[in-house]
FILOLO-42131 format. One line per 10 residues: number of its first residue (from 1); their letters; for each residue z negated, x, y of C-alpha. Coordinates in steps of 0.2 Angstrom, whole numbers, plus 5000, padded with zeros to 4 digits. Layout:
NUM	A	Z,X,Y ~ ...
end
This chain:
1	MATTLGVLRG	4918,4683,4417 ~ 4910,4700,4416 ~ 4925,4703,4402 ~ 4937,4696,4417 ~ 4930,4708,4427 ~ 4930,4723,4416 ~ 4948,4719,4415 ~ 4950,4718,4436 ~ 4941,4736,4435 ~ 4952,4745,4422
11	FGRNTWLMLA	4966,4742,4436 ~ 4962,4759,4443 ~ 4960,4764,4461 ~ 4978,4767,4466 ~ 4982,4749,4458 ~ 4971,4741,4469 ~ 4974,4751,4484 ~ 4991,4746,4481 ~ 4984,4726,4481 ~ 4975,4725,4496
21	VFGVSGFGYF	4990,4734,4505 ~ 5000,4722,4498 ~ 4987,4705,4503 ~ 4985,4713,4522 ~ 5005,4714,4522 ~ 5006,4696,4514 ~ 4995,4690,4528 ~ 5005,4700,4544 ~ 5022,4697,4535 ~ 5022,4684,4526
31	GIQAVLFNLY	5010,4674,4534 ~ 5011,4677,4554 ~ 5027,4684,4557 ~ 5037,4672,4542 ~ 5030,4656,4555 ~ 5033,4663,4572 ~ 5047,4677,4571 ~ 5062,4665,4573 ~ 5053,4653,4581 ~ 5047,4667,4596
41	LVRLGYDAQF	5067,4672,4596 ~ 5070,4654,4597 ~ 5059,4652,4615 ~ 5068,4672,4622 ~ 5083,4662,4621 ~ 5093,4667,4605 ~ 5101,4655,4595 ~ 5104,4653,4575 ~ 5118,4661,4575 ~ 5110,4678,4582
51	IGTLIGFGQL	5093,4676,4572 ~ 5104,4675,4557 ~ 5114,4691,4564 ~ 5099,4701,4565 ~ 5089,4696,4550 ~ 5104,4700,4540 ~ 5107,4714,4549 ~ 5090,4723,4545 ~ 5091,4716,4526 ~ 5108,4727,4527
61	VWALVALPAG	5100,4741,4535 ~ 5084,4740,4521 ~ 5100,4741,4506 ~ 5107,4754,4513 ~ 5094,4765,4515 ~ 5086,4759,4498 ~ 5094,4773,4488 ~ 5091,4787,4501 ~ 5070,4781,4504 ~ 5073,4782,4482
71	AFGRRFGARK	5076,4801,4482 ~ 5065,4805,4496 ~ 5047,4799,4484 ~ 5055,4808,4470 ~ 5057,4825,4481 ~ 5043,4823,4490 ~ 5031,4809,4482 ~ 5028,4793,4483 ~ 5015,4793,4494 ~ 5023,4801,4509
81	ALYLWHGLHG	5037,4787,4505 ~ 5024,4775,4504 ~ 5017,4778,4522 ~ 5035,4779,4530 ~ 5037,4760,4523 ~ 5022,4752,4534 ~ 5021,4769,4546 ~ 5039,4760,4551 ~ 5034,4741,4547 ~ 5021,4742,4563
91	LGFTIVLCAE	5031,4755,4574 ~ 5048,4746,4573 ~ 5040,4728,4574 ~ 5028,4735,4591 ~ 5046,4741,4600 ~ 5054,4723,4596 ~ 5037,4712,4603 ~ 5039,4725,4618 ~ 5057,4724,4623 ~ 5053,4706,4632
101	FIPQPLVTPV	5045,4718,4646 ~ 5060,4729,4649 ~ 5076,4724,4660 ~ 5087,4710,4656 ~ 5102,4721,4648 ~ 5094,4731,4639 ~ 5083,4718,4628 ~ 5093,4714,4614 ~ 5098,4735,4612 ~ 5079,4736,4612
111	IVFGWTVFWI	5077,4720,4597 ~ 5090,4728,4588 ~ 5084,4746,4586 ~ 5065,4739,4582 ~ 5069,4730,4568 ~ 5082,4741,4564 ~ 5067,4755,4562 ~ 5058,4741,4553 ~ 5068,4740,4540 ~ 5073,4757,4537
121	GGAFGGSNGA	5052,4758,4533 ~ 5056,4742,4522 ~ 5068,4752,4511 ~ 5055,4765,4509 ~ 5041,4751,4501 ~ 5054,4742,4490 ~ 5063,4757,4481 ~ 5046,4769,4478 ~ 5033,4754,4479 ~ 5036,4746,4459
131	PFMMRSAPRD	5038,4764,4452 ~ 5020,4768,4458 ~ 5011,4755,4453 ~ 5020,4759,4435 ~ 5014,4774,4435 ~ 4997,4768,4441 ~ 4991,4753,4430 ~ 4988,4752,4412 ~ 5004,4749,4402 ~ 4993,4735,4392
141	LLNLVFSTQV	4991,4726,4410 ~ 5006,4727,4416 ~ 5007,4709,4417 ~ 4991,4704,4426 ~ 4992,4718,4440 ~ 5011,4710,4445 ~ 5006,4695,4447 ~ 4990,4699,4454 ~ 5002,4707,4468 ~ 5008,4690,4471
151	IMFSIMGFIG	4993,4681,4469 ~ 4986,4692,4482 ~ 5002,4690,4495 ~ 5002,4673,4493 ~ 4981,4671,4497 ~ 4984,4681,4510 ~ 5002,4673,4516 ~ 4994,4655,4517 ~ 4981,4662,4527 ~ 4993,4670,4539
161	SIVAGILPAA	5003,4653,4539 ~ 4989,4643,4545 ~ 4984,4653,4557 ~ 5000,4656,4564 ~ 5004,4636,4566 ~ 4987,4636,4575 ~ 4987,4650,4587 ~ 5003,4645,4598 ~ 4994,4630,4603 ~ 4979,4635,4603
171	LTTWSGASAT	4985,4652,4618 ~ 4998,4639,4627 ~ 4981,4629,4630 ~ 4970,4643,4634 ~ 4982,4651,4647 ~ 4991,4634,4651 ~ 5009,4640,4646 ~ 5023,4628,4643 ~ 5027,4627,4624 ~ 5043,4634,4626
181	DPAPFRVALS	5035,4652,4634 ~ 5038,4666,4620 ~ 5021,4674,4628 ~ 5011,4665,4616 ~ 5019,4669,4601 ~ 5022,4685,4605 ~ 5002,4688,4605 ~ 5000,4680,4589 ~ 5016,4692,4582 ~ 5005,4707,4586
191	LTAICHGISV	4995,4705,4572 ~ 5006,4706,4563 ~ 5008,4725,4568 ~ 4991,4728,4566 ~ 4992,4722,4551 ~ 5004,4735,4547 ~ 4992,4748,4555 ~ 4979,4744,4545 ~ 4988,4746,4530 ~ 4992,4764,4534
201	LILTRLRDQA	4976,4768,4535 ~ 4974,4758,4516 ~ 4988,4769,4509 ~ 4980,4789,4515 ~ 4966,4784,4503 ~ 4979,4784,4488 ~ 4976,4800,4476 ~ 4994,4809,4468 ~ 5000,4801,4455 ~ 5011,4812,4443
211	DESGSGTVSS	5030,4808,4439 ~ 5031,4798,4420 ~ 5045,4800,4405 ~ 5039,4787,4398 ~ 5052,4775,4389 ~ 5062,4758,4392 ~ 5075,4751,4382 ~ 5089,4763,4390 ~ 5090,4780,4385 ~ 5088,4790,4400
221	VGRPTALLLF	5101,4802,4393 ~ 5118,4794,4404 ~ 5118,4784,4416 ~ 5118,4767,4413 ~ 5130,4761,4427 ~ 5133,4745,4420 ~ 5117,4740,4417 ~ 5113,4744,4435 ~ 5128,4736,4443 ~ 5123,4721,4432
231	WGALMFLVTA	5104,4721,4438 ~ 5113,4721,4456 ~ 5121,4710,4457 ~ 5111,4698,4450 ~ 5096,4703,4463 ~ 5110,4698,4478 ~ 5114,4682,4470 ~ 5096,4675,4468 ~ 5092,4684,4484 ~ 5106,4675,4495
241	SAGSVRSFFN	5102,4659,4488 ~ 5082,4659,4492 ~ 5088,4667,4509 ~ 5092,4648,4513 ~ 5073,4645,4514 ~ 5067,4661,4517 ~ 5080,4666,4534 ~ 5078,4654,4547 ~ 5070,4637,4537 ~ 5061,4636,4552
251	VYLDRQLQMP	5073,4636,4565 ~ 5082,4621,4553 ~ 5063,4614,4554 ~ 5060,4616,4575 ~ 5078,4611,4577 ~ 5086,4601,4565 ~ 5071,4589,4560 ~ 5062,4593,4579 ~ 5045,4596,4568 ~ 5030,4604,4577
261	TADIGVVFGI	5025,4621,4576 ~ 5009,4616,4569 ~ 5016,4605,4558 ~ 5030,4620,4553 ~ 5014,4632,4551 ~ 5005,4620,4537 ~ 5022,4617,4528 ~ 5021,4635,4525 ~ 5005,4637,4523 ~ 5005,4625,4508
271	AQFFSILGAF	5018,4633,4501 ~ 5011,4648,4502 ~ 4997,4638,4490 ~ 5009,4633,4479 ~ 5014,4651,4475 ~ 4995,4655,4473 ~ 4996,4643,4457 ~ 5012,4648,4453 ~ 5007,4668,4453 ~ 4992,4665,4444
281	SAPFLLRRLG	5002,4654,4428 ~ 5014,4667,4429 ~ 5004,4680,4415 ~ 5004,4666,4403 ~ 5023,4663,4408 ~ 5027,4680,4404 ~ 5017,4680,4387 ~ 5026,4663,4382 ~ 5043,4664,4386 ~ 5046,4684,4392
291	APRVILFATA	5053,4689,4410 ~ 5070,4687,4405 ~ 5068,4668,4403 ~ 5057,4664,4418 ~ 5067,4673,4429 ~ 5083,4662,4417 ~ 5071,4643,4423 ~ 5065,4648,4440 ~ 5081,4653,4446 ~ 5093,4638,4437
301	ASGSVLVLLA	5078,4626,4445 ~ 5079,4632,4463 ~ 5097,4630,4462 ~ 5094,4610,4457 ~ 5081,4610,4470 ~ 5093,4615,4484 ~ 5104,4603,4478 ~ 5093,4588,4484 ~ 5087,4599,4501 ~ 5108,4598,4504
311	AAQMTWVASS	5110,4580,4499 ~ 5096,4570,4509 ~ 5091,4580,4528 ~ 5074,4572,4529 ~ 5055,4581,4533 ~ 5047,4577,4518 ~ 5062,4582,4507 ~ 5064,4598,4517 ~ 5046,4601,4516 ~ 5044,4598,4497
321	AYITVILLSA	5062,4609,4492 ~ 5055,4622,4505 ~ 5038,4623,4493 ~ 5043,4619,4476 ~ 5058,4637,4482 ~ 5044,4646,4485 ~ 5034,4642,4473 ~ 5048,4647,4458 ~ 5052,4663,4468 ~ 5031,4666,4467
331	VATAARTIMS	5033,4665,4446 ~ 5047,4672,4446 ~ 5043,4690,4458 ~ 5031,4698,4443 ~ 5044,4695,4430 ~ 5057,4702,4439 ~ 5049,4717,4444 ~ 5044,4719,4428 ~ 5060,4716,4416 ~ 5070,4729,4429
341	QALVSGHWRI	5056,4743,4427 ~ 5058,4738,4408 ~ 5076,4739,4406 ~ 5075,4759,4409 ~ 5066,4773,4403 ~ 5052,4780,4418 ~ 5068,4795,4422 ~ 5077,4779,4430 ~ 5064,4769,4437 ~ 5065,4773,4456
351	IIAGVTTVGL	5084,4774,4456 ~ 5083,4753,4447 ~ 5072,4750,4460 ~ 5082,4756,4474 ~ 5097,4746,4467 ~ 5085,4731,4465 ~ 5082,4733,4484 ~ 5100,4739,4488 ~ 5104,4721,4478 ~ 5089,4709,4489
361	GLGWASSAAV	5094,4716,4504 ~ 5112,4713,4502 ~ 5109,4695,4498 ~ 5096,4693,4511 ~ 5110,4702,4523 ~ 5123,4689,4516 ~ 5112,4674,4518 ~ 5106,4680,4534 ~ 5121,4683,4545 ~ 5135,4673,4534
371	GGALVNAFGF	5121,4659,4535 ~ 5119,4657,4554 ~ 5139,4657,4555 ~ 5141,4645,4542 ~ 5125,4634,4550 ~ 5135,4635,4567 ~ 5151,4630,4559 ~ 5145,4617,4546 ~ 5130,4614,4549 ~ 5115,4615,4534
381	STYFYIAAGL	5119,4605,4523 ~ 5133,4614,4517 ~ 5124,4629,4518 ~ 5110,4625,4507 ~ 5124,4616,4495 ~ 5132,4635,4496 ~ 5115,4640,4492 ~ 5112,4630,4479 ~ 5127,4637,4468 ~ 5125,4654,4468
391	ALLAAALLGV	5108,4652,4462 ~ 5116,4642,4447 ~ 5127,4658,4446 ~ 5114,4669,4443 ~ 5106,4659,4429 ~ 5123,4658,4422 ~ 5125,4676,4424 ~ 5106,4681,4416 ~ 5109,4665,4405 ~ 5125,4676,4397
401	FLYAKRPAPA	5117,4694,4396 ~ 5104,4688,4388 ~ 5114,4680,4375 ~ 5124,4695,4372 ~ 5108,4707,4369 ~ 5101,4692,4357 ~ 5097,4702,4340 ~ 5109,4703,4329 ~ 5106,4690,4312 ~ 5100,4702,4297
411	RPQRLDS	5116,4701,4285 ~ 5107,4693,4266 ~ 5107,4709,4253 ~ 5120,4707,4237 ~ 5111,4706,4223 ~ 5119,4716,4208 ~ 5119,4708,4195
end
């Protein structure tokens, strides 16, 4: 036990502050917001296509701003970029929640504007968070640090999901509102904005962190264009697939399968709990398999689960599939960060973080915007089949990459007689 505590203390001040931020934002974003935001929009009168388009637009903004946000971090320092991360998150989400109180013709434009501000903030976090963690964490503890990050997300997301499942019903009973009234959902979602404000306060305690010139598998002399394009494409495929159970899966459960909000909160909470187990297993799997193979196996398994989800539209199948995909995602998240940052030298780490954010953003945007249109035109089953195909394609692409990068067998030396 003493040894474990000593290792954890070895993370350093900045690393622990960043982990605290991930925990608070995990409660607000992966907990409260993930469960309730789409349901709030439904109760404002919006359908799945609008929700998908809105989410996709936000992810597109995230992707487009990622590289400029990384350049901002390099020019003005990562601390300032990280302040903008949660500062704009909190401001944007507050604007979204206040849109309900303005004249009806302006509600949708204000929601879109607030959502844009929210995801501009996300770009600053996506492009600067991982490189900052790489600089602040001890090299020999990176696997444990990034796994702990996922654990913090998962534990707090689990708690937030349970709270999100309980709050609307409790507020509805207390206020006497109907189940279709958006007010209880809006009040519960205000916790998300508060979490972003708390995160900003924590970030102000960060100390300046010098840039690094560390080494990676790719030289900083010359731009590794092909590698960056490969990584961006891989992140796009992985995220476009996983987005099928993240973008508006709660709408699927609520509208298609008629699942009560409290039960949706329980399913999301269980998924977060299992993601904790996945995060705890990540250090062991990373040691045994390495980051690339962890991503490969998790992606292939997600594709297989999505095939089952598409084939059997039943409550228990949907719940089990969602929980499994979230579990696999938790296992792969730390591996994804470690692999991307290890692929290049220190000079390129903010750039590949930006490329990662571009790939993730475009993937989320496609799964949400295109997914909303697919659901309206062909139903959820077709959408899940397409998502499964994307996951299997990503696994195949990564498998080819790993095969091409395998060490060449040593040639036997000739023995002269």
